[in-house]
PyMOL commands that place a pseudoatom at each C-alpha (Angstrom):
pseudoatom trace, name=CA, resn=MET, resi=1, chain=A, elem=C, hetatm=0, pos=[18.191, 64.534, -39.492]
pseudoatom trace, name=CA, resn=HIS, resi=2, chain=A, elem=C, hetatm=0, pos=[17.337, 67.491, -41.672]
pseudoatom trace, name=CA, resn=PHE, resi=3, chain=A, elem=C, hetatm=0, pos=[17.713, 71.079, -40.433]
pseudoatom trace, name=CA, resn=ASP, resi=4, chain=A, elem=C, hetatm=0, pos=[16.020, 74.439, -41.010]
pseudoatom trace, name=CA, resn=TYR, resi=5, chain=A, elem=C, hetatm=0, pos=[19.192, 76.495, -41.557]
pseudoatom trace, name=CA, resn=TYR, resi=6, chain=A, elem=C, hetatm=0, pos=[17.726, 78.771, -44.236]
pseudoatom trace, name=CA, resn=ASN, resi=7, chain=A, elem=C, hetatm=0, pos=[20.067, 81.737, -43.990]
pseudoatom trace, name=CA, resn=ASP, resi=8, chain=A, elem=C, hetatm=0, pos=[23.556, 80.298, -44.355]
pseudoatom trace, name=CA, resn=SER, resi=9, chain=A, elem=C, hetatm=0, pos=[25.696, 77.651, -46.030]
pseudoatom trace, name=CA, resn=ARG, resi=10, chain=A, elem=C, hetatm=0, pos=[24.008, 74.876, -44.036]
pseudoatom trace, name=CA, resn=PHE, resi=11, chain=A, elem=C, hetatm=0, pos=[20.760, 75.199, -46.049]
pseudoatom trace, name=CA, resn=ASN, resi=12, chain=A, elem=C, hetatm=0, pos=[19.491, 71.720, -47.010]
pseudoatom trace, name=CA, resn=THR, resi=13, chain=A, elem=C, hetatm=0, pos=[21.990, 70.111, -44.644]
pseudoatom trace, name=CA, resn=TYR, resi=14, chain=A, elem=C, hetatm=0, pos=[21.398, 66.724, -43.103]
pseudoatom trace, name=CA, resn=TYR, resi=15, chain=A, elem=C, hetatm=0, pos=[23.432, 64.476, -40.826]
pseudoatom trace, name=CA, resn=LEU, resi=16, chain=A, elem=C, hetatm=0, pos=[23.546, 60.716, -40.710]
pseudoatom trace, name=CA, resn=GLY, resi=17, chain=A, elem=C, hetatm=0, pos=[24.414, 59.017, -37.441]
pseudoatom trace, name=CA, resn=LYS, resi=18, chain=A, elem=C, hetatm=0, pos=[23.256, 58.052, -33.978]
pseudoatom trace, name=CA, resn=ILE, resi=19, chain=A, elem=C, hetatm=0, pos=[21.837, 59.969, -31.019]
pseudoatom trace, name=CA, resn=ILE, resi=20, chain=A, elem=C, hetatm=0, pos=[24.063, 59.397, -27.977]
pseudoatom trace, name=CA, resn=LYS, resi=21, chain=A, elem=C, hetatm=0, pos=[22.128, 61.499, -25.439]
pseudoatom trace, name=CA, resn=GLU, resi=22, chain=A, elem=C, hetatm=0, pos=[19.338, 64.021, -25.444]
pseudoatom trace, name=CA, resn=ASP, resi=23, chain=A, elem=C, hetatm=0, pos=[17.458, 66.371, -23.187]
pseudoatom trace, name=CA, resn=GLU, resi=24, chain=A, elem=C, hetatm=0, pos=[14.440, 68.566, -23.888]
pseudoatom trace, name=CA, resn=ASN, resi=25, chain=A, elem=C, hetatm=0, pos=[16.472, 71.076, -25.941]
pseudoatom trace, name=CA, resn=HIS, resi=26, chain=A, elem=C, hetatm=0, pos=[19.558, 69.337, -27.336]
pseudoatom trace, name=CA, resn=LEU, resi=27, chain=A, elem=C, hetatm=0, pos=[20.907, 66.148, -28.891]
pseudoatom trace, name=CA, resn=LEU, resi=28, chain=A, elem=C, hetatm=0, pos=[24.421, 64.769, -28.592]
pseudoatom trace, name=CA, resn=PHE, resi=29, chain=A, elem=C, hetatm=0, pos=[24.950, 63.045, -31.914]
pseudoatom trace, name=CA, resn=GLU, resi=30, chain=A, elem=C, hetatm=0, pos=[27.589, 60.794, -33.518]
pseudoatom trace, name=CA, resn=SER, resi=31, chain=A, elem=C, hetatm=0, pos=[27.811, 61.933, -37.135]
pseudoatom trace, name=CA, resn=LEU, resi=32, chain=A, elem=C, hetatm=0, pos=[29.017, 59.478, -39.790]
pseudoatom trace, name=CA, resn=ASN, resi=33, chain=A, elem=C, hetatm=0, pos=[31.067, 60.146, -42.901]
pseudoatom trace, name=CA, resn=ASN, resi=34, chain=A, elem=C, hetatm=0, pos=[30.230, 58.574, -46.265]
pseudoatom trace, name=CA, resn=LEU, resi=35, chain=A, elem=C, hetatm=0, pos=[32.334, 55.501, -45.370]
pseudoatom trace, name=CA, resn=GLY, resi=36, chain=A, elem=C, hetatm=0, pos=[30.334, 54.771, -42.210]
pseudoatom trace, name=CA, resn=GLN, resi=37, chain=A, elem=C, hetatm=0, pos=[33.065, 55.980, -39.842]
pseudoatom trace, name=CA, resn=LEU, resi=38, chain=A, elem=C, hetatm=0, pos=[32.712, 58.432, -36.970]
pseudoatom trace, name=CA, resn=ASP, resi=39, chain=A, elem=C, hetatm=0, pos=[33.024, 61.895, -38.490]
pseudoatom trace, name=CA, resn=GLY, resi=40, chain=A, elem=C, hetatm=0, pos=[32.203, 64.091, -35.517]
pseudoatom trace, name=CA, resn=ILE, resi=41, chain=A, elem=C, hetatm=0, pos=[30.386, 64.430, -32.231]
pseudoatom trace, name=CA, resn=LEU, resi=42, chain=A, elem=C, hetatm=0, pos=[27.791, 67.176, -32.542]
pseudoatom trace, name=CA, resn=LEU, resi=43, chain=A, elem=C, hetatm=0, pos=[25.674, 69.128, -30.089]
pseudoatom trace, name=CA, resn=ILE, resi=44, chain=A, elem=C, hetatm=0, pos=[22.452, 69.937, -31.929]
pseudoatom trace, name=CA, resn=ASN, resi=45, chain=A, elem=C, hetatm=0, pos=[19.734, 72.359, -30.877]
pseudoatom trace, name=CA, resn=LYS, resi=46, chain=A, elem=C, hetatm=0, pos=[16.430, 70.534, -31.409]
pseudoatom trace, name=CA, resn=LYS, resi=47, chain=A, elem=C, hetatm=0, pos=[14.644, 73.708, -32.504]
pseudoatom trace, name=CA, resn=HIS, resi=48, chain=A, elem=C, hetatm=0, pos=[16.476, 73.483, -35.848]
pseudoatom trace, name=CA, resn=LEU, resi=49, chain=A, elem=C, hetatm=0, pos=[15.348, 69.917, -36.619]
pseudoatom trace, name=CA, resn=ILE, resi=50, chain=A, elem=C, hetatm=0, pos=[12.632, 69.669, -39.233]
pseudoatom trace, name=CA, resn=HIS, resi=51, chain=A, elem=C, hetatm=0, pos=[12.714, 65.974, -40.145]
pseudoatom trace, name=CA, resn=THR, resi=52, chain=A, elem=C, hetatm=0, pos=[14.250, 62.749, -38.846]
pseudoatom trace, name=CA, resn=VAL, resi=53, chain=A, elem=C, hetatm=0, pos=[14.328, 59.302, -40.428]
pseudoatom trace, name=CA, resn=HIS, resi=54, chain=A, elem=C, hetatm=0, pos=[14.714, 56.228, -38.224]
pseudoatom trace, name=CA, resn=GLN, resi=55, chain=A, elem=C, hetatm=0, pos=[14.331, 53.427, -40.748]
pseudoatom trace, name=CA, resn=SER, resi=56, chain=A, elem=C, hetatm=0, pos=[15.334, 53.169, -44.407]
pseudoatom trace, name=CA, resn=THR, resi=57, chain=A, elem=C, hetatm=0, pos=[17.405, 51.102, -46.808]
pseudoatom trace, name=CA, resn=GLU, resi=58, chain=A, elem=C, hetatm=0, pos=[20.143, 53.742, -46.641]
pseudoatom trace, name=CA, resn=LEU, resi=59, chain=A, elem=C, hetatm=0, pos=[20.273, 53.525, -42.833]
pseudoatom trace, name=CA, resn=ASP, resi=60, chain=A, elem=C, hetatm=0, pos=[20.485, 49.723, -43.056]
pseudoatom trace, name=CA, resn=TYR, resi=61, chain=A, elem=C, hetatm=0, pos=[23.458, 50.072, -45.410]
pseudoatom trace, name=CA, resn=TYR, resi=62, chain=A, elem=C, hetatm=0, pos=[25.220, 52.518, -43.075]
pseudoatom trace, name=CA, resn=GLN, resi=63, chain=A, elem=C, hetatm=0, pos=[24.569, 50.210, -40.113]
pseudoatom trace, name=CA, resn=TYR, resi=64, chain=A, elem=C, hetatm=0, pos=[26.332, 47.470, -42.092]
pseudoatom trace, name=CA, resn=LEU, resi=65, chain=A, elem=C, hetatm=0, pos=[29.302, 49.832, -42.648]
pseudoatom trace, name=CA, resn=VAL, resi=66, chain=A, elem=C, hetatm=0, pos=[29.382, 50.844, -38.963]
pseudoatom trace, name=CA, resn=ASN, resi=67, chain=A, elem=C, hetatm=0, pos=[29.386, 47.181, -37.895]
pseudoatom trace, name=CA, resn=TYR, resi=68, chain=A, elem=C, hetatm=0, pos=[32.206, 46.448, -40.352]
pseudoatom trace, name=CA, resn=HIS, resi=69, chain=A, elem=C, hetatm=0, pos=[34.331, 49.333, -39.052]
pseudoatom trace, name=CA, resn=HIS, resi=70, chain=A, elem=C, hetatm=0, pos=[33.771, 48.293, -35.429]
pseudoatom trace, name=CA, resn=LYS, resi=71, chain=A, elem=C, hetatm=0, pos=[34.994, 44.765, -36.269]
pseudoatom trace, name=CA, resn=GLN, resi=72, chain=A, elem=C, hetatm=0, pos=[38.054, 46.200, -38.042]
pseudoatom trace, name=CA, resn=SER, resi=73, chain=A, elem=C, hetatm=0, pos=[38.727, 48.792, -35.282]
pseudoatom trace, name=CA, resn=THR, resi=74, chain=A, elem=C, hetatm=0, pos=[38.468, 51.542, -37.904]
pseudoatom trace, name=CA, resn=PHE, resi=75, chain=A, elem=C, hetatm=0, pos=[35.206, 53.188, -36.782]
pseudoatom trace, name=CA, resn=ASN, resi=76, chain=A, elem=C, hetatm=0, pos=[36.863, 56.130, -34.980]
pseudoatom trace, name=CA, resn=PRO, resi=77, chain=A, elem=C, hetatm=0, pos=[39.991, 56.999, -37.018]
pseudoatom trace, name=CA, resn=ARG, resi=78, chain=A, elem=C, hetatm=0, pos=[40.448, 60.393, -35.290]
pseudoatom trace, name=CA, resn=ASN, resi=79, chain=A, elem=C, hetatm=0, pos=[40.071, 58.911, -31.790]
pseudoatom trace, name=CA, resn=LEU, resi=80, chain=A, elem=C, hetatm=0, pos=[37.252, 61.349, -30.956]
pseudoatom trace, name=CA, resn=LYS, resi=81, chain=A, elem=C, hetatm=0, pos=[35.815, 61.237, -27.450]
pseudoatom trace, name=CA, resn=ILE, resi=82, chain=A, elem=C, hetatm=0, pos=[33.171, 62.961, -25.385]
pseudoatom trace, name=CA, resn=ASP, resi=83, chain=A, elem=C, hetatm=0, pos=[34.679, 62.395, -21.952]
pseudoatom trace, name=CA, resn=TYR, resi=84, chain=A, elem=C, hetatm=0, pos=[36.595, 65.681, -21.873]
pseudoatom trace, name=CA, resn=PRO, resi=85, chain=A, elem=C, hetatm=0, pos=[37.008, 66.546, -18.168]
pseudoatom trace, name=CA, resn=GLN, resi=86, chain=A, elem=C, hetatm=0, pos=[34.487, 69.226, -17.146]
pseudoatom trace, name=CA, resn=SER, resi=87, chain=A, elem=C, hetatm=0, pos=[37.030, 70.805, -14.801]
pseudoatom trace, name=CA, resn=GLU, resi=88, chain=A, elem=C, hetatm=0, pos=[39.445, 71.407, -17.693]
pseudoatom trace, name=CA, resn=LEU, resi=89, chain=A, elem=C, hetatm=0, pos=[36.679, 72.732, -19.918]
pseudoatom trace, name=CA, resn=LYS, resi=90, chain=A, elem=C, hetatm=0, pos=[35.481, 75.150, -17.243]
pseudoatom trace, name=CA, resn=SER, resi=91, chain=A, elem=C, hetatm=0, pos=[39.004, 76.422, -16.624]
pseudoatom trace, name=CA, resn=ASP, resi=92, chain=A, elem=C, hetatm=0, pos=[39.679, 76.882, -20.358]
pseudoatom trace, name=CA, resn=ILE, resi=93, chain=A, elem=C, hetatm=0, pos=[36.402, 78.623, -21.242]
pseudoatom trace, name=CA, resn=LYS, resi=94, chain=A, elem=C, hetatm=0, pos=[34.663, 81.234, -19.104]
pseudoatom trace, name=CA, resn=LYS, resi=95, chain=A, elem=C, hetatm=0, pos=[31.034, 82.396, -19.106]
pseudoatom trace, name=CA, resn=GLN, resi=96, chain=A, elem=C, hetatm=0, pos=[30.293, 85.340, -21.406]
pseudoatom trace, name=CA, resn=GLU, resi=97, chain=A, elem=C, hetatm=0, pos=[33.442, 84.573, -23.402]
pseudoatom trace, name=CA, resn=LEU, resi=98, chain=A, elem=C, hetatm=0, pos=[33.225, 84.526, -27.195]
pseudoatom trace, name=CA, resn=VAL, resi=99, chain=A, elem=C, hetatm=0, pos=[34.154, 81.089, -28.532]
pseudoatom trace, name=CA, resn=GLY, resi=100, chain=A, elem=C, hetatm=0, pos=[34.330, 79.370, -31.886]
pseudoatom trace, name=CA, resn=ILE, resi=101, chain=A, elem=C, hetatm=0, pos=[33.446, 75.716, -32.094]
pseudoatom trace, name=CA, resn=ASP, resi=102, chain=A, elem=C, hetatm=0, pos=[35.439, 73.818, -34.691]
pseudoatom trace, name=CA, resn=ASN, resi=103, chain=A, elem=C, hetatm=0, pos=[33.411, 72.453, -37.569]
pseudoatom trace, name=CA, resn=TYR, resi=104, chain=A, elem=C, hetatm=0, pos=[35.464, 71.408, -40.571]
pseudoatom trace, name=CA, resn=ALA, resi=105, chain=A, elem=C, hetatm=0, pos=[32.518, 71.718, -42.954]
pseudoatom trace, name=CA, resn=PHE, resi=106, chain=A, elem=C, hetatm=0, pos=[31.272, 75.192, -42.038]
pseudoatom trace, name=CA, resn=ASP, resi=107, chain=A, elem=C, hetatm=0, pos=[34.057, 77.660, -41.304]
pseudoatom trace, name=CA, resn=ASN, resi=108, chain=A, elem=C, hetatm=0, pos=[33.134, 80.661, -39.149]
pseudoatom trace, name=CA, resn=THR, resi=109, chain=A, elem=C, hetatm=0, pos=[29.487, 79.678, -38.685]
pseudoatom trace, name=CA, resn=ASN, resi=110, chain=A, elem=C, hetatm=0, pos=[29.673, 78.346, -35.141]
pseudoatom trace, name=CA, resn=ILE, resi=111, chain=A, elem=C, hetatm=0, pos=[30.717, 81.379, -33.123]
pseudoatom trace, name=CA, resn=GLY, resi=112, chain=A, elem=C, hetatm=0, pos=[28.896, 82.397, -29.973]
pseudoatom trace, name=CA, resn=VAL, resi=113, chain=A, elem=C, hetatm=0, pos=[29.018, 83.393, -26.336]
pseudoatom trace, name=CA, resn=VAL, resi=114, chain=A, elem=C, hetatm=0, pos=[29.192, 80.814, -23.541]
pseudoatom trace, name=CA, resn=THR, resi=115, chain=A, elem=C, hetatm=0, pos=[26.063, 81.234, -21.418]
pseudoatom trace, name=CA, resn=ALA, resi=116, chain=A, elem=C, hetatm=0, pos=[26.016, 78.073, -19.274]
pseudoatom trace, name=CA, resn=PHE, resi=117, chain=A, elem=C, hetatm=0, pos=[27.861, 74.894, -18.386]
pseudoatom trace, name=CA, resn=TYR, resi=118, chain=A, elem=C, hetatm=0, pos=[26.118, 71.581, -17.817]
for i in range(1, 118): cmd.bond("trace and resi %d" % i, "trace and resi %d" % (i + 1))
show_as sticks, trace
zoom trace
């Protein structure tokens, strides 16, 4: 997936991985590192997508790496998960509160106000 982030350090950024879930506005995405391991779980606003690739030699190679890591139980070295209890999340973060979402690659670029819970 390639993005249209023209005005900050994410210009020309792309992510490699798998879509876990999607709705009309957002994607929940498993991002891979260059070794084919789970690097992060991202919530992506579809309005910033400008190009997606679903089949290529590079994707075939990364699928091979993903399969290898699953067999070796090394796919998710950070033990990331998406089943964070909603009740805990809602008690920790309130509507209209300013929050920063951790992104190791882009410090201080993911700050915003909570407007809704799903």
